[in-house]
Structure formats: structure tokens, C-alpha cells
C-alpha positions in Angstrom: 6.9 46.7 5.6 5.4 43.2 5.4 6.3 42.9 1.8 9.9 44.0 2.5 10.1 41.5 5.3 8.9 38.6 3.1 11.5 39.5 0.4 14.3 39.6 2.9 13.2 36.3 4.4 13.1 34.6 0.9 16.5 36.1 0.0 18.0 34.8 3.3 16.6 31.3 2.7 18.1 31.2 -0.8 21.6 31.8 0.6 21.3 28.8 3.0 22.5 25.4 1.7 19.7 23.0 0.9 20.5 20.5 3.7 20.8 23.3 6.3 17.5 24.7 5.2 15.8 21.3 5.5 17.2 21.0 9.1 15.8 24.4 10.0 12.4 23.4 8.8 12.4 20.0 10.4 14.1 19.7 13.8 16.2 16.6 13.9 14.5 15.5 17.1 11.2 15.1 15.2 12.6 13.0 12.4 13.5 9.3 12.8 17.2 8.6 13.0 16.7 5.3 11.4 13.9 4.0 9.1 13.7 0.3 8.6 11.4 -0.9 5.8 10.7 -4.6 6.1 9.0 -6.8 3.5 8.2 -10.4 4.2 8.0 -12.0 0.8 4.7 -13.8 0.1 3.1 -12.9 3.5 -0.7 -12.7 3.1 -2.7 -10.3 5.3 -4.5 -13.2 6.8 -1.3 -14.6 8.3 -1.5 -11.6 10.7 -5.0 -12.9 11.9 -4.9 -16.7 11.5 -1.7 -17.1 13.5 -1.9 -14.0 15.8 -2.6 -16.0 18.9 0.9 -17.6 18.5 2.8 -14.4 17.9 4.8 -13.2 20.9 7.6 -11.0 19.6 8.0 -8.6 16.6 4.8 -9.1 14.7 2.8 -9.0 17.9 4.6 -5.8 19.0 3.9 -4.1 15.7 0.2 -5.3 15.6 -0.4 -4.2 19.2 1.6 -1.0 19.4 1.6 0.3 15.8 -0.6 1.8 13.1 -2.3 -1.2 11.4 -4.0 -1.0 8.1 -6.3 -4.0 7.6 -7.2 -3.3 4.0 -3.9 -2.6 2.3 -3.2 -3.8 -1.2 -0.4 -4.1 -3.7 -2.4 -1.8 -6.0 -1.1 -3.0 -9.4 -0.7 -6.0 -11.6 1.2 -8.4 -11.6 1.6 -9.1 -8.0 5.1 -10.4 -8.0 8.4 -9.7 -6.2 9.9 -7.1 -8.4 6.8 -5.0 -8.8 5.9 -5.2 -5.1 9.4 -4.2 -4.0 9.6 -1.4 -6.6 6.3 0.1 -5.5 7.1 -0.1 -1.8 9.5 2.9 -1.5 8.9 4.6 -4.9 5.2 4.9 -4.5 5.0 4.1 -8.2 3.4 1.3 -10.2 4.7 -0.7 -13.1 3.2 1.8 -15.7 5.4 4.5 -14.3 8.3 2.7 -12.6 9.1 0.5 -15.6 9.4 -2.6 -13.4 6.6 -4.6 -15.1 7.5 -8.0 -13.6 10.3 -10.2 -12.3 11.2 -10.5 -16.0 10.0 -9.4 -19.4 10.8 -9.8 -23.1 13.3 -7.1 -24.2 12.5 -6.1 -27.8 15.9 -4.6 -28.4 18.0 -7.6 -27.4 15.4 -10.1 -28.5 15.6 -12.1 -25.2 13.9 -12.3 -21.8 15.7 -10.3 -19.2 15.2 -10.0 -15.4 14.2 -6.8 -13.7 17.7 -6.1 -12.3 20.2 -7.8 -14.5 22.9 -5.5 -15.8 25.6 -6.5 -18.2 27.5 -3.3 -17.4 28.1 -4.4 -13.8 30.0 -7.3 -12.2 29.0 -9.5 -9.3 31.1 -9.0 -6.2 31.6 -11.8 -3.7 31.9 -14.9 -5.9 34.7 -16.6 -7.7 35.2 -15.7 -11.4 33.6 -12.9 -13.4 29.8 -12.9 -13.4 27.3 -10.4 -14.5 26.0 -8.2 -11.7 22.6 -6.7 -10.9 21.5 -3.1 -10.5 18.5 -0.7 -10.4 19.2 0.6 -13.9 15.7 -0.5 -15.1 14.0 1.5 -12.4 13.1 4.8 -14.1 11.8 6.6 -11.0 13.2 7.6 -7.7 12.7 6.1 -4.2 12.4 7.7 -0.8 16.1 6.9 -0.3 17.0 8.7 -3.5 15.1 11.8 -2.6 16.5 11.8 0.9 20.0 11.6 -0.4 19.3 14.4 -2.8 17.8 16.6 -0.1 20.6 16.1 2.4 23.4 16.2 -0.1 24.2 12.5 0.2 25.0 12.6 3.9 22.4 9.9 4.9 23.0 6.2 4.2 20.6 3.9 2.3 21.2 0.2 2.2 19.0 -2.7 1.0 19.4 -6.4 1.9 17.6 -9.6 0.9 18.1 -13.2 -0.2 17.0 -12.0 -3.7 18.8 -9.4 -5.8 15.6 -7.6 -6.9 14.3 -7.5 -3.4 17.5 -5.9 -2.1 18.0 -3.5 -5.0 14.6 -2.0 -6.0 13.3 -0.6 -2.6 16.7 1.0 -1.9 16.8 2.8 -5.2 19.4 4.1 -7.7 21.5 6.2 -5.3 21.7 3.6 -2.5 25.1 3.2 -0.8 24.9 -0.6 -1.1 22.6 -3.5 -1.7 23.5 -7.0 -0.6 21.8 -10.3 -1.4 22.6 -14.0 -0.9 24.2 -16.1 -3.6 22.1 -19.3 -4.0 25.1 -21.4 -4.9 27.4 -20.5 -2.0 25.3 -18.8 0.7 27.6 -15.8 0.6 26.4 -12.1 0.7 27.1 -10.5 -2.7 26.7 -7.2 -4.4 27.6 -5.5 -7.7 30.0 -2.9 -9.0 27.0 -0.5 -9.4 27.6 0.3 -5.8 31.3 -0.3 -5.1 34.3 -1.9 -6.7 34.9 -4.4 -3.9 33.0 -5.7 -0.9 33.8 -4.0 2.4 36.0 -5.9 4.9 33.2 -6.5 7.3 31.1 -8.3 4.5 34.2 -10.4 3.7 34.4 -11.3 7.4 30.6 -12.2 7.4 31.1 -14.4 4.4 34.1 -16.1 6.0 31.9 -17.4 8.8 29.8 -19.4 6.3 26.6 -19.0 8.3 24.5 -20.6 5.6 26.4 -23.9 6.0 25.8 -24.1 9.8 22.5 -25.8 9.0 24.0 -28.7 7.1 22.2 -31.9 8.0 19.9 -29.9 10.3 16.2 -30.7 10.9 13.5 -28.1 11.0 11.0 -29.0 13.6 7.7 -27.2 14.3 8.0 -25.1 17.5 7.2 -27.1 20.5 8.4 -30.4 18.9 11.7 -32.0 18.2 12.4 -33.2 21.7 11.0 -36.7 21.2 12.3 -39.4 18.9 8.7 -39.8 17.6 8.6 -36.1 16.4 8.7 -35.8 12.7 10.6 -32.8 11.2 9.0 -30.4 8.8 12.2 -30.6 6.7 15.5 -32.4 6.9 18.3 -30.7 5.1 21.0 -32.5 3.2 24.3 -33.0 5.0 26.5 -32.2 2.0 27.0 -28.8 0.3 25.4 -28.6 -3.2 22.5 -27.3 -5.2 20.0 -29.5 -3.3 21.2 -28.1 0.0 20.9 -24.5 -0.9 17.5 -25.1 -2.7 16.1 -26.5 0.5 17.9 -24.2 3.0 16.3 -21.1 1.4 12.9 -22.6 2.3 13.7 -22.7 6.0 13.6 -20.2 8.9 17.4 -20.7 9.1 17.7 -18.5 6.0 15.6 -15.7 7.5 17.7 -15.9 10.7 20.9 -15.5 8.7 19.5 -12.4 6.9 18.5 -10.9 10.3 22.1 -11.4 11.4 23.3 -9.6 8.2 20.9 -6.7 9.0 22.5 -6.3 12.5 26.0 -6.4 10.9 24.9 -3.7 8.3 23.6 -1.4 11.1 26.6 -1.8 13.3 29.3 -1.5 10.6 27.6 1.3 8.6 26.7 3.1 11.9 23.1 3.4 10.7 21.0 5.7 12.9 24.0 7.5 14.3 24.4 10.2 11.6 23.1 13.7 11.6 20.5 12.8 8.9 18.0 9.9 8.7 19.4 6.6 7.5 17.3 3.9 5.7 17.7 0.1 5.8 15.4 -2.0 3.6 15.2 -5.7 4.4 13.2 -8.4 2.6 12.8 -11.8 4.1 12.6 -14.3 1.2 12.4 -17.7 2.8 8.6 -17.3 3.3 8.2 -17.1 -0.5 10.5 -20.0 -1.3 8.6 -22.2 1.1 5.1 -20.9 0.1 5.6 -21.7 -3.5 6.4 -25.3 -2.6 3.7 -26.1 -0.1 0.9 -23.4 -0.3 -0.7 -21.1 2.3 -2.6 -23.9 4.1 0.4 -26.1 5.0 1.6 -26.5 8.6 5.1 -25.4 7.5 3.8 -22.0 6.5 2.2 -21.5 10.0 5.4 -22.5 11.7 7.5 -20.2 9.4 5.1 -17.3 10.2 5.5 -17.8 13.9 9.3 -18.0 13.6 9.2 -14.9 11.4 7.5 -13.2 14.3 10.5 -14.1 16.5 13.0 -13.1 13.9 11.4 -9.7 13.5 11.3 -9.3 17.3 15.1 -9.8 17.4 15.5 -7.3 14.6 13.3 -4.7 16.3 15.4 -5.0 19.5 18.6 -4.5 17.5 17.1 -1.5 15.6 16.0 0.3 18.8 19.4 -0.3 20.4 21.3 0.8 17.3 19.3 4.1 17.1 19.4 4.9 20.8 15.8 4.3 21.6 12.4 3.6 20.1 11.7 7.4 19.8 14.4 7.5 17.1 13.0 4.7 15.0 10.3 4.2 12.4 9.7 0.7 11.2 7.3 -0.3 8.3 6.3 -3.9 7.5 4.5 -5.1 4.5 4.6 -7.9 1.9 5.3 -7.7 -1.8 2.4 -10.0 -2.6 0.2 -12.9 -1.2 -0.3 -16.3 -2.7 -3.0 -18.5 -4.1 -4.2 -21.8 -2.5 -2.8 -24.9 -4.0 -5.4 -25.8 -6.7 -5.8 -29.4 -5.5 -6.4 -28.2 -2.0 -9.0 -25.7 -3.3 -10.8 -28.4 -5.3 -11.1 -30.6 -2.2 -13.0 -27.6 -0.6 -15.4 -27.6 -3.6 -13.8 -24.3 -4.7 -13.0 -23.4 -8.3 -9.5 -23.5 -9.8 -7.2 -25.7 -11.7 -3.9 -26.1 -13.6 -4.1 -25.1 -17.3 -1.3 -26.4 -19.5 0.9 -23.4 -20.5 2.1 -25.0 -23.7 -1.4 -25.8 -24.8 -2.4 -22.3 -24.0 0.2 -20.8 -26.2 -0.5 -23.3 -29.0 -4.1 -22.4 -29.0 -3.2 -18.8 -29.8 -0.6 -19.8 -32.4 -3.1 -22.0 -34.1 -5.8 -19.3 -34.2 -3.4 -16.8 -35.7 -2.1 -19.2 -38.3 -5.6 -20.1 -39.3 -6.6 -16.4 -39.7 -3.4 -14.8 -40.9 -1.2 -17.5 -42.3 1.9 -19.5 -41.3 4.5 -18.1 -39.0 5.7 -18.0 -35.4 3.4 -15.3 -34.1 4.2 -15.5 -30.4 7.8 -14.7 -29.6 7.5 -14.6 -25.8 5.1 -14.6 -22.9 5.0 -12.7 -19.6 2.8 -14.1 -16.9 -0.2 -15.0 -19.1 0.4 -12.2 -21.6 1.7 -12.4 -25.2 4.5 -10.7 -27.1 3.9 -10.8 -30.9 6.3 -10.8 -33.8 6.2 -7.2 -35.1 8.3 -8.1 -38.2 6.0 -10.9 -39.2 3.0 -8.7 -38.8 4.6 -6.0 -40.9 5.7 -8.5 -43.6 2.1 -9.6 -44.0 0.9 -6.0 -44.1 -1.5 -6.5 -41.3 -2.7 -4.0 -38.7 -1.1 -4.7 -35.4 -4.4 -4.1 -33.7 -6.1 -6.8 -35.8 -3.7 -9.4 -34.6 -4.0 -8.3 -31.0 -7.8 -8.5 -31.3 -7.6 -12.1 -32.6 -5.4 -13.1 -29.6 -7.7 -11.4 -27.2 -10.8 -13.0 -28.7 -9.1 -16.4 -28.8 -8.1 -16.6 -25.2 -11.6 -15.4 -24.0 -13.0 -18.6 -25.4 -10.9 -20.6 -22.9 -12.8 -21.7 -19.8 -10.1 -20.5 -17.4 -9.6 -16.9 -18.8 -11.3 -14.0 -17.1 -10.2 -10.9 -19.1 -7.9 -9.8 -21.9 -6.5 -6.4 -22.9 -4.7 -5.4 -26.0 -1.9 -2.9 -26.4 -4.1 -0.7 -28.6 -6.8 -0.6 -25.9 -4.3 0.2 -23.1 -2.5 2.9 -25.2 -5.9 4.6 -25.5 -6.8 4.0 -21.9 -9.9 2.1 -23.0 -11.8 -0.5 -21.1 -11.3 0.6 -17.4 -14.5 -0.2 -15.7 -13.4 -2.0 -12.5 -10.6 -2.1 -9.9 -9.0 -5.0 -11.8 -9.1 -2.9 -15.0 -7.4 -0.2 -13.1 -4.7 -2.6 -11.8 -4.1 -3.7 -15.4 -3.8 0.0 -16.6 -1.2 0.5 -13.8 0.7 -2.5 -15.2 1.2 -1.3 -18.8 4.5 0.3 -19.7 4.5 0.5 -23.5 8.2 0.0 -24.1 8.4 -3.2 -22.1 4.9 -4.6 -21.8 3.2 -7.5 -23.8 1.0 -6.9 -26.8 -1.9 -8.7 -25.1 -2.4 -8.9 -21.3 -4.5 -11.8 -20.0 -6.0 -12.4 -16.6 -6.9 -15.9 -15.6 -10.0 -16.6 -13.5 -9.4 -16.9 -9.7 -7.5 -19.9 -8.4 -6.2 -21.0 -11.9 -2.4 -21.4 -12.2 0.1 -22.5 -14.7 2.5 -25.0 -13.3 2.3 -28.7 -12.4 2.9 -28.5 -8.7 3.0 -26.1 -5.7 1.4 -22.7 -6.1 2.1 -19.2 -7.1 0.9 -15.6 -7.2 0.7 -12.7 -9.7 -3.1 -12.1 -10.1 -5.0 -9.0 -9.2 -7.3 -11.0 -6.8 -7.5 -10.4 -3.1 -5.5 -13.5 -2.1 -2.5 -12.0 -4.1 -3.0 -8.3 -3.5 -4.1 -8.1 0.2 -1.0 -7.6 2.4 -0.2 -6.3 5.8 0.8 -2.7 6.3 2.2 -1.8 9.8 4.0 1.3 11.1 5.8 1.2 14.4 8.2 3.4 16.3 8.6 6.8 17.9 5.9 9.2 16.8 3.5 6.4 15.6 0.2 6.5 17.4 -1.3 3.0 17.8 -4.5 2.3 15.9 -6.3 0.0 13.6 -7.6 1.5 10.3 -10.1 0.0 7.9 -9.9 2.3 4.9 -8.6 0.8 1.7 -5.0 1.9 1.1 -2.2 1.0 -1.3 1.4 0.1 -0.8 2.0 3.0 -3.1 0.9 5.2 -0.2 4.0 4.3 1.9 6.5 6.4 -0.1 4.6 9.7 0.0 3.9 9.2 3.7 7.6 8.8 4.5 8.4 11.8 2.3 6.0 13.9 4.2 7.5 12.8 7.6 11.0 13.6 6.3 9.8 16.8 4.6 11.5 15.8 1.3 10.3 15.7 -2.2 8.0 12.7 -2.9 9.6 10.2 -5.3 9.1 11.1 -8.9 6.7 8.4 -9.9 4.5 8.4 -6.8 0.8 7.7 -7.4 -0.1 7.2 -3.8 -1.3 9.6 -1.1 -0.1 10.5 2.4 -1.6 8.4 5.2 -2.6 11.0 7.7 -2.9 8.6 10.7 0.9 8.0 10.4 2.2 11.3 9.1 0.1 13.8 11.1 1.7 13.1 14.5 5.2 13.8 13.1 4.0 16.9 11.2 2.1 18.3 14.3 5.2 17.9 16.4 7.3 19.7 13.8 4.7 22.5 13.6 4.5 23.0 17.3 8.3 23.2 17.6 8.4 26.0 15.0 6.0 28.2 17.0 
């Protein structure tokens, strides 16, 4: 009789549509109505501790009332915007997602391409025809994709940012829309991957020209600006042009405009008001633009962080109101990467670091290859500190590719600022993985797109003549915040080492959907268990 009952049960479930079956397994009351995945571009973990005493809004709320992971890392290399945002909601890493950097050398076209450029699409929201952007280079699914597959496309998934890659990659291939800010006009734009024209409400948003409301404005540190003797952190140009937008995107004014766009998206797309869970991804980019220019120790970064706390506070209030209460909301906050100290600042502290010359670095490799193998332009492109070699030249000289790779690897290891080198041949055979950094490099290697030799510089060394950057596997670049907040999230501080690749499988478990296809992370029980236990108790 038990066997017959099981057979009948299985048969009955097979006749139920997939979305209905999912609803039956997970009562809607125990799933978030709205998931908001926030990334603050270039927001190091220590910004949550160094400046915490000054936080009084969104970041304070999430740190005080949420699940806080104090040893979370972007668990891959390189630590840059595209890879960090791709990992966030795919649970994947460059070796499986295909997003190996912000850009890379494309062997088929013979040129450097960006992670999201797409000649098959057109840009929407600007005058004239311009090439658009899309997630077509992302070869894995995201939480949003799997959610839309499970509920037969009844949920809504939308991504926004100032940067195209930061809006597009977390939202995934099936997203209803992605919007980013054009850096020549300040308008919200999209591409024909998602729709053939911008919705009327986006056109209305653009007609208000919010980016231009800061023309001639001064950015003062909080608590200053009331006295003639106060000096602004930045004074914006009073005329529209490249200089204005270049500086504007380094100010809190840009983040404020993006928050306003988030509120318009939620309201006009009715996020959180559908039968199924909706997802909004939002990446605040102004922190990164500023951080590159001034470094993590500048007073501007502290003030930007405190203002980000206030901006996120405003966003959380809007999210809770939109979804009808905190119990219907799940908010996640992380960063796509950290940042290195400005080398000159570090040297003043008697710490190591410096600025190698990139051209001299490449010439050293070219000279070594010419000396050993003969004349020719051996290096056809670089990515980060890695090298792409000319396959045709190698074949024409009847050389083993591995021999040329080895010469490059051996040459760079003689340089005083190089820590490690890895060849394509080694990585294809999974050789040389002896440390966490080696593992990060292995997670970086996607054969069809990656360089022939990957090189890691020593800590605190950067190419570039001014400012600072990121991309290394070191803690200052990989260690980022990871906060969960909302209905069903139990407050707590957790010290175990986790990866940002753990976010996607955790969300998939909460939603009871298939984990994204390239996921390498694991479920975070501190976050997922309360949701799963509520679901289990309701089914008794």
C-alpha cells in the first residue's frame, strides 16, 4: 500500500505545472517578495569597521540587525568589477563563468574586448546608433535566471548601476532589463538585448536631467560647508562636458541619483508586488571612481562611505515600503573588490610597494623572447599583468608553445616586483596549486579567453603613474563585506571564511530553485536555515 501511495503521489506531482509545484513546496509567505542585491564598488571590508562610529542609517542597520560575515572574500582572480559582479549572483568564478576580467584579448577578432560589449545590440537612450552591451559573454546562469525558469518567467529581474557591466552581469541573461548611466550625458541607458525601446518612465526620468543638477556644486565633508573658511572636497565644473561628468561620477551625487533610479524602477515595475519573488540588483559605482583617484586613506573616501550609509538607508526604507514590510524583504550587501593603498602613501609608512613601468615590463619580456627565439612581435596583448603570445609566430618558428610560455614565466620571475607566474600549460594540467593564491589563479583560467602566462605582482605594486587600483589576490583587494538583512534573517556575526560565490547557492536554497549552473560556492546555513525551517514547519 505504501508503494502504491508513493507512485500515486509522484504521478500527481508530474501533472502539476512546475510553477504551481514550486508554490506548493514553498509557501509564498516564507519566501521574500523582493530580493535586493547591493554591491558597493570598491568598498573594502575595513570600511565597515574604520568608519562604523559615523554610520547612522543603512549600513548601521545592516551591521546591527543582519547576518554579518567578517571574513568574506571575492574568491577568485582578478579582483575587478566584471568578475566580482559576475560571481555575486552566479556563484561562479572566471574559470566557469567565462568573465575573466573587465576586458580581455579576443583571439577570433584579434582585438581587446570588454566583458559586456555586444555588436549584435544597439544602445538605447542616446542620440545616434551606438553599439550596445549585453550578458552574452556570461556562459552560466544567475539566481535571477534560475528563478525565471522555475516560475515560468512570472518574476521580474532588473539590474542597475552607473557601469554597464555592473548592471548587466549580476542580473543575468534572462533579466527583464538592465539600466546604466551614460557617462557623456548622465542619462539612463540600456540595450536592445532587453527591449527595443526604453519604457516611458525611463524617458521621463531622463528628461529630468538629474545628473546636471550638480553643475557647479561643491561637495563638502559632512558637518562642514556652512562657513566661508570651509574647503570643499571637490568643486564641480559649472558647464556640461567631459570634465563635468568625469568628476561628477566621483561624488556622492552620482550614488544619490542611482538610488533615485532604484526607487523609480521598483515603483514603475511594481517589484515586490507580484505572486513570485522579484530581484533588483544595484551597484553603486561612485565609490570606485573616487577610490581610484585618491586611495583608501583619503578623507574623501571616509566621507563618501558615510554618505553611502545614508544613501543605503534611504534605499532600505523605500524597499521595505515597496514590498509591504520588512518581513517581505531580503537585502544582501557586498563589494566587487577592495583596493590597494596609494604606493606613495604606503612608502611613507615604511611599507613595501611601488609603481613598475608597464611598457618596460612588456619590453623585458619581448627582449628575452627575441634573444632566445629570434625576431618578432611575440606579445600581442596583455591582461592585468598577464601576456597573450602570437600563436602564428610560434608555429612559424616550429617552437613548442610551452617552451615560449616557460621563457616568459622565467623572465618575469627575475623582476623584483613579481611574486608568481603561471603558464597556460601548467593551468591546463592543473599543476602548481599549493596555496590559496594558487587556487584563486586556477579559478581565473578560462582557456578560450585567458592569457598564455598569468603573472601576480608582489603586494602593493601597481602599474600606473597616479592614484591606485585593485585586481590582486591579496587581502586588501579580496576581503569585502557580506551582509544579509530582512525578514527571516537572524542577526549574528560570523567569523568563518566564506566566499562571495556562496551568495548564489544560499539564495537558491531560500527560494527552493535550482542553483545557478556554474556555482562553486556552498549554502550559508546561518542565513538559509531560518527560511528552510519555517518552510518545513509549515508543511507539517
